C-alpha positions as CSV (number, residue, x, y, z in Angstrom):
1,M,29.4,144.0,-43.8
2,G,32.6,144.2,-41.7
3,R,30.5,144.4,-38.5
4,C,28.5,141.3,-39.5
5,C,31.7,139.4,-40.2
6,F,33.0,140.5,-36.8
7,Y,30.1,139.2,-34.9
8,T,29.9,136.0,-36.9
9,V,33.5,135.1,-36.1
10,G,33.0,135.8,-32.5
11,T,29.8,133.7,-32.3
12,L,31.4,130.8,-34.1
13,S,34.4,130.8,-31.8
14,L,32.2,130.8,-28.8
15,L,30.0,128.0,-30.1
16,L,33.0,125.8,-31.0
17,L,34.6,126.3,-27.6
18,V,31.4,125.5,-25.7
19,T,30.8,122.5,-28.0
20,S,34.3,121.1,-27.5
21,V,34.1,121.5,-23.7
22,T,30.7,119.8,-23.6
23,L,31.9,116.9,-25.7
24,L,35.0,116.5,-23.5
25,V,33.0,116.6,-20.3
26,A,30.4,114.1,-21.7
27,R,33.2,112.0,-23.2
28,V,30.9,111.5,-26.3
29,F,33.5,110.4,-28.8
30,Q,35.6,108.5,-26.2
31,K,32.5,106.5,-25.2
32,A,31.8,105.8,-28.9
33,V,35.3,104.4,-29.3
34,D,35.0,102.3,-26.2
35,Q,31.6,100.9,-27.3
36,S,33.0,100.1,-30.7
37,V,36.0,98.3,-29.1
38,Q,33.7,96.4,-26.7
39,K,31.5,95.3,-29.6
40,N,34.3,94.2,-31.9
41,I,36.6,92.4,-29.4
42,V,34.5,89.4,-28.7
43,L,34.9,85.7,-29.6
44,Q,32.6,85.3,-32.5
45,N,33.2,83.6,-35.8
46,G,34.7,85.9,-38.4
47,T,36.0,88.6,-36.0
48,E,39.7,89.5,-35.9
49,A,39.6,88.8,-32.1
50,F,38.5,85.3,-32.8
51,K,41.1,84.7,-35.5
52,S,43.9,86.0,-33.2
53,W,42.6,83.9,-30.3
54,E,42.3,80.7,-32.4
55,K,45.8,81.1,-34.0
56,P,47.9,83.7,-32.2
57,P,49.8,85.7,-34.8
58,V,52.5,86.9,-32.4
59,P,55.5,84.5,-32.3
60,V,56.3,82.8,-28.9
61,Y,59.7,81.4,-27.9
62,T,60.6,79.3,-24.9
63,Q,64.2,79.3,-23.6
64,F,65.2,76.5,-21.3
65,Y,68.1,76.9,-18.8
66,F,69.5,74.0,-16.8
67,F,71.6,74.0,-13.6
68,N,74.5,71.6,-14.1
69,V,75.8,70.2,-10.8
70,T,79.6,70.3,-10.5
71,N,80.2,68.7,-7.0
72,P,77.8,65.7,-6.5
73,A,80.1,63.8,-4.1
74,E,80.6,66.8,-1.9
75,I,76.8,67.5,-1.8
76,L,76.3,64.0,-0.4
77,N,78.8,64.8,2.3
78,G,76.8,67.8,3.4
79,E,78.6,70.5,1.5
80,T,77.0,73.4,-0.4
81,P,75.8,72.5,-3.9
82,Q,77.6,74.2,-6.7
83,V,75.7,74.7,-10.0
84,I,76.4,76.3,-13.3
85,E,73.6,77.7,-15.5
86,V,73.6,76.2,-19.0
87,G,71.4,77.6,-21.8
88,P,69.5,78.8,-23.5
89,Y,68.0,75.9,-25.5
90,T,65.4,77.8,-27.5
91,Y,62.2,76.4,-29.0
92,R,59.6,78.2,-31.1
93,E,56.1,77.5,-29.8
94,I,53.3,76.7,-32.3
95,R,49.9,77.4,-30.6
96,D,46.4,77.0,-31.7
97,K,42.9,76.4,-30.2
98,A,41.1,73.2,-31.3
99,N,37.9,71.3,-30.7
100,I,36.1,74.7,-30.6
101,Q,32.4,74.7,-29.8
102,F,30.2,77.7,-29.0
103,G,27.7,77.7,-26.3
104,D,24.0,78.0,-27.1
105,N,23.7,81.7,-26.3
106,G,27.1,82.7,-27.6
107,T,28.5,83.8,-24.2
108,T,30.7,80.7,-23.8
109,I,33.1,78.8,-26.0
110,S,35.0,75.5,-25.3
111,A,38.4,74.5,-26.7
112,V,41.7,73.0,-26.0
113,S,45.0,74.9,-26.2
114,N,47.4,72.9,-28.3
115,K,51.1,73.6,-28.0
116,A,54.1,72.2,-29.9
117,Y,57.8,73.0,-29.7
118,V,60.2,73.3,-32.6
119,F,63.9,73.6,-31.7
120,E,65.7,76.7,-32.9
121,R,69.4,75.9,-33.3
122,N,70.5,79.5,-34.2
123,L,69.0,80.8,-30.9
124,S,70.5,78.1,-28.7
125,I,73.8,77.5,-27.0
126,G,74.1,73.9,-28.2
127,D,72.4,70.7,-29.4
128,P,69.9,69.3,-26.8
129,K,70.4,65.8,-28.1
130,I,74.1,65.9,-27.4
131,D,74.7,68.3,-24.5
132,L,74.7,66.5,-21.1
133,I,73.4,67.8,-17.8
134,R,74.1,66.4,-14.4
135,T,71.2,67.0,-12.0
136,L,69.1,65.4,-9.3
137,N,67.7,61.9,-10.1
138,I,64.1,63.1,-9.8
139,P,62.5,59.7,-10.2
140,V,64.5,58.3,-7.3
141,V,63.8,61.3,-5.1
142,T,60.1,61.0,-5.9
143,A,60.1,57.3,-5.1
144,M,61.7,58.0,-1.8
145,E,59.0,60.5,-0.9
146,W,56.3,58.1,-2.0
147,A,57.8,55.5,0.4
148,Q,57.7,58.0,3.2
149,N,54.0,58.4,2.6
150,H,53.6,54.6,2.7
151,F,53.0,54.3,-1.0
152,L,54.5,51.0,-2.1
153,R,57.0,51.4,0.7
154,E,58.3,47.9,0.8
155,I,58.5,47.5,-2.9
156,I,60.3,50.8,-3.4
157,E,62.8,50.0,-0.7
158,A,63.5,46.6,-2.2
159,M,63.9,48.0,-5.7
160,L,66.4,50.7,-4.5
161,K,68.4,48.0,-2.8
162,A,68.4,45.6,-5.7
163,Y,68.9,48.2,-8.4
164,Q,71.6,50.6,-7.1
165,Q,70.4,54.1,-7.9
166,E,72.4,57.3,-7.5
167,L,71.0,60.6,-6.3
168,F,72.6,62.5,-9.2
169,V,72.4,61.4,-12.8
170,T,73.5,62.6,-16.2
171,H,71.2,62.9,-19.2
172,T,70.9,64.9,-22.4
173,V,68.9,68.1,-22.4
174,H,66.5,66.5,-24.8
175,D,65.8,63.5,-22.5
176,L,65.4,65.7,-19.4
177,L,62.9,67.8,-21.2
178,W,60.9,65.4,-23.3
179,G,61.3,62.2,-21.5
180,Y,63.3,58.9,-21.2
181,K,62.5,55.5,-20.0
182,D,63.5,55.3,-16.4
183,E,64.5,52.0,-14.8
184,L,62.9,52.6,-11.4
185,M,59.7,54.0,-12.8
186,S,59.5,51.1,-15.2
187,L,59.6,48.7,-12.3
188,I,57.1,50.6,-10.2
189,S,54.7,50.9,-13.2
190,V,54.4,47.1,-13.1
191,F,52.6,47.4,-9.8
192,R,50.9,50.7,-10.5
193,P,50.0,50.9,-14.2
194,D,48.8,54.5,-13.7
195,I,52.5,55.5,-13.2
196,S,54.4,56.1,-16.4
197,P,57.7,54.3,-17.0
198,Y,58.9,57.5,-18.6
199,F,60.1,60.6,-17.0
200,G,60.7,64.1,-18.4
201,L,60.1,67.6,-17.1
202,F,57.9,68.3,-20.2
203,Y,57.0,64.7,-20.9
204,K,53.8,64.6,-23.0
205,K,53.7,68.4,-23.3
206,N,55.0,68.6,-26.9
207,G,52.2,68.5,-29.4
208,T,49.5,68.1,-26.7
209,N,47.3,70.4,-24.6
210,D,46.8,71.0,-20.9
211,G,43.1,70.1,-20.8
212,D,39.6,71.2,-21.8
213,Y,38.7,74.8,-21.2
214,V,35.4,76.7,-21.3
215,F,36.0,80.4,-21.9
216,L,33.6,83.4,-21.7
217,T,33.4,85.1,-25.1
218,G,32.9,88.7,-23.8
219,K,29.6,89.0,-25.5
220,D,27.7,89.8,-22.3
221,N,30.5,91.9,-20.8
222,Y,33.8,93.0,-22.3
223,L,35.5,92.4,-19.0
224,N,34.8,88.7,-19.4
225,F,36.7,88.4,-22.7
226,T,38.5,85.0,-22.7
227,K,38.0,84.6,-19.0
228,I,38.1,80.9,-17.9
229,L,34.8,79.5,-16.7
230,E,35.9,75.8,-16.4
231,W,39.0,73.8,-16.7
232,N,38.7,70.0,-17.2
233,G,35.1,70.1,-16.2
234,K,35.7,72.0,-13.0
235,K,34.9,75.6,-12.0
236,S,37.5,75.4,-9.1
237,L,40.5,73.4,-8.1
238,D,40.5,70.8,-5.3
239,W,44.2,70.8,-4.4
240,W,44.4,73.6,-1.8
241,R,43.0,74.1,1.6
242,T,40.8,77.2,1.1
243,E,38.1,78.1,-1.3
244,E,39.9,81.3,-2.3
245,C,43.1,79.4,-3.1
246,N,41.2,76.9,-5.3
247,M,39.6,79.6,-7.4
248,I,40.2,79.6,-11.2
249,N,40.5,83.3,-12.0
250,G,41.2,85.2,-15.1
251,T,42.4,84.1,-18.5
252,D,45.0,81.6,-19.6
253,G,47.5,84.4,-20.2
254,D,47.2,84.5,-24.0
255,S,44.9,87.5,-24.0
256,F,43.2,90.1,-21.9
257,H,40.0,92.1,-22.1
258,P,40.1,95.5,-23.9
259,L,40.1,98.9,-22.2
260,V,42.6,97.9,-19.5
261,S,42.9,100.4,-16.6
262,Q,45.9,101.0,-14.5
263,D,44.2,100.4,-11.1
264,E,42.9,96.9,-11.8
265,K,44.5,93.5,-11.1
266,L,44.6,91.2,-14.0
267,Y,44.2,87.5,-13.1
268,V,45.8,84.6,-14.9
269,F,45.5,80.8,-14.5
270,P,48.7,79.1,-15.7
271,S,47.9,75.4,-15.3
272,D,51.5,74.4,-14.9
273,F,51.6,76.6,-11.8
274,C,48.6,74.8,-10.4
275,R,47.0,78.0,-9.1
276,S,45.7,81.4,-10.2
277,V,47.9,84.5,-9.9
278,Y,47.5,88.2,-10.5
279,I,49.6,90.9,-12.0
280,T,49.6,94.6,-11.2
281,F,50.4,97.8,-13.1
282,S,54.0,99.0,-12.7
283,G,54.6,101.6,-15.4
284,F,54.2,102.8,-19.0
285,E,56.1,101.3,-21.9
286,S,56.4,101.7,-25.7
287,V,56.7,98.6,-27.9
288,Q,57.2,99.0,-31.6
289,G,55.9,102.5,-31.3
290,L,52.7,101.3,-29.6
291,P,51.6,102.4,-26.1
292,A,51.6,99.8,-23.4
293,F,50.9,99.2,-19.7
294,R,53.5,97.0,-18.0
295,Y,52.1,94.5,-15.5
296,K,54.3,92.4,-13.2
297,V,53.8,89.5,-10.8
298,P,54.1,91.1,-7.3
299,A,56.2,89.6,-4.6
300,E,53.2,88.9,-2.5
301,I,52.0,86.2,-4.9
302,L,54.5,83.8,-3.3
303,A,55.0,85.6,0.0
304,N,54.7,83.7,3.3
305,T,51.6,85.4,4.4
306,S,48.2,84.5,5.9
307,E,46.6,85.1,2.5
308,N,48.7,82.3,1.1
309,A,48.5,79.9,4.0
310,G,46.0,77.8,2.1
311,F,48.7,76.8,-0.3
312,C,50.8,75.2,2.5
313,I,50.3,71.5,2.3
314,P,49.9,70.0,4.9
315,E,48.5,72.8,7.0
316,G,51.3,75.0,8.5
317,N,54.0,73.4,6.3
318,C,55.1,76.6,4.6
319,L,58.6,76.6,3.2
320,G,59.0,80.4,3.1
321,S,58.5,83.3,0.8
322,G,59.2,82.9,-2.9
323,V,58.5,79.2,-3.4
324,L,55.4,77.1,-3.9
325,N,55.1,73.4,-3.1
326,V,53.1,71.9,-6.0
327,S,53.7,68.2,-5.2
328,I,50.0,67.8,-4.6
329,C,49.2,68.4,-8.3
330,K,52.3,66.6,-9.6
331,N,51.4,63.1,-8.5
332,G,53.4,63.4,-5.3
333,A,56.7,64.3,-6.9
334,P,58.4,66.8,-4.6
335,I,58.3,69.7,-7.1
336,I,58.8,73.2,-5.8
337,M,58.0,76.2,-8.1
338,S,59.8,79.6,-7.8
339,F,61.0,82.4,-10.0
340,P,64.4,81.9,-11.7
341,H,67.4,81.9,-9.3
342,F,64.9,82.3,-6.4
343,Y,64.1,85.9,-7.5
344,Q,61.8,87.5,-4.8
345,A,62.4,84.5,-2.5
346,D,63.8,84.4,1.0
347,E,67.6,84.8,1.1
348,K,68.0,81.3,2.6
349,F,67.0,79.7,-0.7
350,H,69.5,81.3,-3.0
351,S,72.3,81.4,-0.4
352,A,72.0,77.6,0.1
353,I,73.1,77.0,-3.6
354,A,76.3,78.4,-5.0
355,G,75.6,79.8,-8.4
356,M,72.3,81.5,-7.7
357,H,72.2,85.2,-8.9
358,P,68.7,86.6,-8.8
359,N,68.3,89.6,-11.0
360,E,65.1,91.6,-11.7
361,E,66.0,92.3,-15.4
362,Y,66.5,88.7,-16.3
363,H,64.3,86.8,-13.8
364,E,61.0,88.8,-13.3
365,T,57.8,87.9,-15.0
366,F,56.0,90.8,-16.8
367,V,53.6,91.5,-19.6
368,D,53.2,94.7,-21.7
369,I,49.6,95.2,-22.8
370,N,48.1,97.7,-25.2
371,P,45.4,99.3,-22.9
372,L,42.9,100.0,-25.7
373,T,42.7,96.5,-27.2
374,G,44.1,94.3,-24.4
375,I,46.6,92.8,-26.9
376,I,49.9,91.5,-25.6
377,L,52.8,93.4,-27.2
378,R,55.6,91.9,-25.2
379,A,55.9,89.5,-22.3
380,A,58.2,87.2,-20.4
381,K,56.8,84.3,-18.3
382,R,59.6,83.0,-16.2
383,F,59.5,80.2,-13.6
384,Q,61.9,77.7,-12.1
385,I,61.4,74.0,-11.3
386,N,63.1,72.8,-8.1
387,V,63.1,69.6,-6.2
388,Y,62.7,69.3,-2.4
389,V,65.5,66.9,-1.3
390,R,66.6,65.8,2.2
391,K,68.5,63.1,4.1
392,I,66.3,60.1,4.6
393,D,67.8,57.6,7.0
394,D,66.2,54.6,5.3
395,F,67.8,55.4,2.0
396,L,71.6,55.5,1.9
397,E,71.4,57.2,-1.5
398,T,70.7,60.5,0.2
399,G,74.0,60.3,2.2
400,N,74.4,63.4,4.4
401,I,72.7,65.8,2.0
402,R,71.3,69.0,3.5
403,T,67.6,69.7,3.3
404,L,67.4,71.8,0.2
405,V,65.1,73.3,-2.4
406,F,67.3,72.2,-5.3
407,P,67.1,74.1,-8.6
408,V,66.9,71.9,-11.7
409,M,66.0,74.3,-14.6
410,Y,64.0,77.4,-15.4
411,L,62.3,78.7,-18.5
412,N,61.6,82.0,-20.2
413,E,58.5,82.0,-22.3
414,S,58.7,85.2,-24.3
415,V,56.5,87.1,-26.7
416,F,57.3,90.2,-28.8
417,I,55.0,91.6,-31.4
418,N,56.5,91.6,-34.9
419,K,56.6,94.7,-37.1
420,E,53.8,93.5,-39.5
421,N,51.3,93.0,-36.7
422,A,52.5,96.2,-34.9
423,E,51.7,98.2,-38.1
424,R,48.2,96.7,-38.4
425,L,47.5,97.5,-34.8
426,K,49.0,101.0,-35.1
427,S,46.6,101.9,-37.9
428,V,43.6,100.8,-35.7
429,I,44.9,102.8,-32.7
430,N,45.5,105.9,-34.9
431,T,42.0,105.8,-36.2
432,T,40.5,105.6,-32.7
433,L,42.8,108.4,-31.6
434,I,41.6,110.7,-34.3
435,I,38.0,110.0,-33.4
436,S,38.5,110.4,-29.7
437,N,40.4,113.7,-30.3
438,I,37.7,115.3,-32.3
439,P,36.7,117.5,-29.3
440,Y,40.2,118.9,-29.2
441,I,40.1,119.5,-33.0
442,I,36.9,121.5,-32.5
443,M,38.5,123.3,-29.6
444,A,41.5,124.2,-31.7
445,L,39.1,125.6,-34.4
446,G,37.4,127.6,-31.7
447,V,40.7,129.1,-30.5
448,F,41.6,129.8,-34.1
449,F,38.4,131.8,-34.7
450,G,38.8,133.4,-31.3
451,L,42.2,134.7,-32.4
452,I,40.6,136.1,-35.6
453,F,37.9,137.7,-33.5
454,T,40.4,139.3,-31.2
455,R,42.4,140.6,-34.2
456,L,39.3,142.1,-35.8
457,A,38.3,143.6,-32.5
458,C,41.7,145.2,-32.1
459,R,41.6,146.6,-35.6
460,G,38.1,148.0,-35.0
461,Q,39.3,149.7,-31.9
462,G,42.2,151.2,-33.7
463,S,40.0,152.6,-36.4
464,M,37.8,154.2,-33.8
465,D,40.8,155.8,-32.1
466,E,42.0,157.3,-35.3
467,G,38.7,158.8,-36.6
468,T,38.5,161.6,-39.4
469,A,40.3,165.0,-39.5
470,D,37.1,166.8,-38.5
471,E,36.5,164.3,-35.7
472,R,40.0,164.9,-34.4
473,A,39.6,168.8,-34.6
474,P,39.0,170.7,-31.3
475,L,35.4,171.8,-30.7
476,I,36.5,175.4,-30.0
477,R,38.8,177.0,-32.5
478,T,40.8,180.1,-31.9
């Protein structure tokens, strides 16, 4: 009986160890988990993935920071601009997808991404309807640039002479963001009805959307989950000089495909940036107790390199690393995009403006993604709106101003998963961990029975060594 038990334990230990190693090598349970995730994270009616995509459960807040100009007269005399950062003015974003229609085969879905902003006084430095900001008169600068391109040149010159306009103006934060009726734009709109008489950095962006999208559902391939197929009826852009620069790549940034790996680039198309960008893995993070991969926008995205030469309009007119001229997609307004405080930009940009203090912690763009589900746990999308301004001899309003990329404001669009959603996600992840760790559980049992087998073997050997009194007696007795 004892010998039978001894061999049974040994055999069971060996079988468990061999089975666990086989399962680990073949990745049987890990593949089962991956297949389950791929099958369930797809845009289909009734799935959790669809519900989260349609109405994102994670709260989003946007903080606006403005640069208040303190020496306008001196700037017009050619001195260095001095600005003071004022903010944040925080708004909670309300997002949802609308006008949703599935394609015939279920692999595509069309929708618009609605976005509304609700002011959060407790998270803000002041009241946007009261607080005043002195900044560049962007409508005037824009009109001057239009005139240089022979767009209504005579009319604009006559208007600027008749209606004395200054290069710097003061408006409330609310007006600068959401719009005000501008005197010059109102006059120009008489001759060009397609030009709005109103101006605001986020004019017509509150309670609206940024166009019609066609997304891939991920049904055919999990890597295509929420990837953009078309935007406003186009599969590519037509603003830039090369086919590669005009590509619409990746998602809209609200979600990513599941089973994210460290060695892949994740592509995003932020329409307000007028181009696609990619983010790369930079490290491991833990958010609300959940594992995450941190991805960042690398410096080469806005670097002055041959790969980015197609973004220089006109050809060869590259301003330098860290900035992007998007005037071609902003109706000719001389808007230059960058990261806050010219973070990752050439030194010449932030040294030209007193008050710029680029800092990685406060000014980089990053996203923390749960690698199993592709869900965003924490993120910060940060970019700055600047205006290209220069001395124009035909317009006295420019005085002796230096040629500058002048900062106006920047925003921080942040996401942080709340405790309730984190706990729900944690239960899902824990379940998958248990399933994927079954081979290790089997291996542990094999080791356990192996220890029992070893103990039994040692005890058996001890018994053999001791023997009976007769067995221990010498063969020849004297």
